[in-house]
C-alpha positions in Angstrom: 116.1 99.7 111.1 112.7 99.1 112.7 109.8 100.0 110.4 107.2 102.3 112.0 103.5 101.2 112.0 101.3 102.7 109.3 98.2 104.3 110.7 95.0 104.0 108.6 92.7 106.9 107.8 88.9 106.8 107.3 86.9 109.0 105.0 83.7 110.4 106.4 81.4 110.1 103.4 78.0 110.3 104.9 76.2 112.3 107.6 76.8 109.5 110.1 80.0 107.5 110.0 81.3 105.2 112.7 85.1 105.4 113.2 86.6 102.7 115.5 89.6 103.5 117.5 92.8 101.5 116.7 96.0 100.9 118.7 99.0 103.1 118.3 102.7 102.4 118.9 105.4 104.8 120.1 106.4 105.6 116.5 104.0 105.5 113.6 103.6 106.8 110.1 100.8 108.3 108.1 100.8 108.1 104.3 100.8 111.3 102.2 97.7 109.9 100.4 95.8 109.9 103.7 96.8 113.5 104.4 96.1 114.7 100.9 96.0 118.3 99.9 93.4 119.2 102.6 95.2 117.6 105.6 93.9 115.1 108.1 92.7 115.1 111.7 94.0 112.6 114.3 92.3 112.0 117.6 94.6 110.6 120.2 92.6 108.8 122.9 94.5 108.2 126.2 92.9 105.3 128.2 96.1 105.0 130.3 96.5 106.1 134.0 99.1 108.7 133.2 99.4 111.5 130.6 101.2 110.8 127.3 103.0 113.1 125.0 102.1 113.1 121.3 104.5 114.7 118.7 104.0 115.3 114.9 107.6 115.3 113.6 108.7 118.2 111.3 110.4 116.8 108.2 111.6 120.2 107.0 114.7 122.2 107.6 115.2 125.9 108.1 116.7 128.1 105.4 120.1 127.5 106.9 119.7 123.8 107.0 118.8 123.1 110.6 116.3 120.5 111.4 112.7 121.5 111.8 111.3 121.9 115.4 108.8 119.7 117.1 106.7 120.2 120.2 105.3 117.4 122.2 101.7 117.9 123.2 100.3 116.3 126.3 97.2 114.2 126.2 95.9 113.9 129.8 95.0 110.4 131.1 91.4 109.5 130.5 90.9 112.1 127.8 91.4 112.6 124.1 92.8 115.4 122.0 92.5 116.3 118.2 95.5 117.3 116.1 95.7 118.6 112.5 98.2 117.1 110.1 99.0 119.2 107.0 100.7 118.3 103.8 103.8 120.1 105.2 104.2 117.3 107.8 104.9 114.8 105.0 108.6 114.0 104.4 109.0 114.4 100.6 111.8 111.8 100.6 109.6 109.1 102.1 106.0 110.1 101.4 105.1 109.7 105.1 104.4 111.9 108.1 105.9 110.6 111.3 104.2 110.8 114.8 105.5 109.6 118.2 104.0 108.8 121.6 105.9 108.8 124.9 103.9 105.6 125.8 101.5 103.6 123.7 99.9 101.6 126.6 96.1 101.9 126.4 96.4 104.7 123.7 94.2 104.5 120.5 93.6 106.8 117.6 91.1 107.8 115.0 92.4 109.3 111.8 90.1 111.2 109.5 90.8 112.5 106.0 89.8 116.2 105.5 
């Protein structure tokens, strides 16, 4: 089984903090410690020539045991989009939230702890 890449979060601890973008892959994880109890914000920056779809996977199940639903969100080429991660996105069995991209070519991210 291929291990997903672990994305790294930054804390904004002063009035002015520089956060550098970092490369993403098509399947990444975010540690529960980086999401914490307040959540986290991820900025997906699409430098590619075509739109990409970003998905935060739902680790939960419905009351009848069906898998949680996910919705891919488009990030238009040459733009960026912010997404909020909540503690509910963390799979309690693994301690990680999982995110996917339809293509990682020229896509970077910034992950901020709330």
